[in-house]
C-alpha positions in Angstrom: 26.2 -0.9 39.9 25.7 2.7 38.8 22.9 4.2 36.9 23.1 3.8 33.1 24.0 7.0 31.3 21.5 7.9 28.6 22.3 10.3 25.8 19.6 11.9 23.9 20.4 12.7 20.4 19.0 15.6 18.7 16.3 15.2 16.1 17.8 15.0 12.7 14.3 15.4 11.2 12.8 18.9 11.3 9.0 18.6 11.0 8.7 22.3 10.2 10.6 21.7 6.9 8.2 19.2 5.2 8.6 18.7 1.6 5.1 18.5 0.2 6.4 16.7 -3.0 8.0 14.1 -0.7 4.7 13.7 1.1 2.8 13.3 -2.1 5.2 10.7 -3.3 4.9 8.7 0.0 1.2 8.9 -0.2 1.1 7.9 -3.8 3.5 5.0 -3.4 1.4 3.8 -0.4 -1.8 4.2 -2.4 -0.4 2.0 -5.2 0.6 -0.7 -2.9 -2.7 -0.5 -0.9 -4.8 -1.0 -4.2 -2.2 -3.6 -5.4 -3.0 -5.7 -2.2 -6.8 -5.2 -2.6 -6.5 -6.4 -6.2 -4.6 -9.4 -5.0 -7.6 -10.3 -2.8 -7.1 -8.6 0.5 -10.3 -6.9 1.9 -8.4 -4.7 4.3 -4.8 -4.5 3.6 -3.7 -4.2 7.2 -1.0 -3.5 8.2 -1.2 -0.6 5.8 1.8 0.1 3.5 4.7 1.7 5.2 4.9 4.6 2.7 1.1 5.3 3.1 1.5 5.5 6.9 4.6 7.8 6.8 3.1 10.0 4.1 -0.2 10.1 6.3 1.7 11.0 9.3 3.7 13.8 7.5 0.4 15.0 5.9 -1.0 15.2 9.6 1.9 17.3 10.6 1.6 19.6 7.7 -2.1 20.2 8.4 -1.2 21.0 12.1 1.5 23.3 10.8 -0.9 25.1 8.5 -3.5 25.3 11.3 -6.0 23.2 9.5 -9.0 22.6 11.9 -8.9 19.0 13.3 -12.4 18.3 12.0 -11.0 19.0 8.3 -8.0 16.7 8.7 -8.2 12.9 7.7 -8.6 11.0 10.9 -6.8 7.8 9.6 -5.3 6.0 6.7 -8.6 4.6 5.6 -10.4 8.0 5.7 -7.4 9.4 3.8 -7.9 6.7 1.1 -11.7 6.9 1.0 -12.0 10.8 0.9 -8.9 12.8 0.5 -7.3 10.5 -2.0 -10.2 11.0 -4.3 -10.4 14.8 -3.9 -8.6 17.0 -6.3 -5.3 18.2 -4.6 -6.5 21.7 -5.0 -9.5 21.0 -2.7 -7.4 19.4 0.1 -7.7 21.4 3.4 -4.1 22.4 3.3 -2.2 24.3 0.8 0.3 22.1 -1.0 3.5 23.9 -1.9 5.3 22.2 -4.7 7.8 24.5 -6.5 7.2 24.9 -10.2 4.0 23.0 -10.4 0.4 24.1 -10.4 -2.1 21.3 -10.0 -4.9 21.2 -12.3 -8.4 21.3 -11.0 -8.9 17.5 -11.3 -5.5 16.2 -10.2 -6.1 13.6 -7.5 -4.4 10.5 -6.4 -7.4 8.0 -6.8 -10.0 8.2 -9.5 -13.2 8.8 -7.7 -15.4 7.1 -10.1 -13.2 4.0 -10.6 -11.6 3.7 -7.2 -8.2 3.2 -8.7 -4.9 5.1 -8.7 -4.6 7.9 -11.3 -1.7 8.4 -13.7 -0.5 11.4 -11.5 -0.4 8.9 -8.5 1.7 6.5 -10.5 4.1 9.3 -11.6 4.5 10.6 -8.0 5.1 7.0 -6.8 7.9 6.6 -9.3 9.5 9.7 -8.3 9.0 11.5 -11.5 9.1 15.2 -11.6 5.7 16.7 -12.0 6.8 20.0 -13.3 4.7 21.5 -15.9 
């Protein structure tokens, strides 16, 4: 028998053209599912929700593309939820570019004092436009 012929398909996904609104929507959907599972009694909702993993991966790529120092990037999903998710979006180590929307100083995905998703997080998860 001959060797199998492999064909490599070109990437249909261009990581240099990340949509920051899409990243936020994925992260928000994942955060809602993550906290929903915690409310349902899971101590550590592992495996983590798919949208949270996908959003985190895209966030990591966006950080790399913006040359954010490795020490300033979240190291994993749990660190994202425990730190970045509670930070105002304007304080994230990367510049979010969402056309037509300027984030308020206190816009975050998770309420730092209550440890639950914000209204903005719910809106982003539902795919609502966050234009001012």
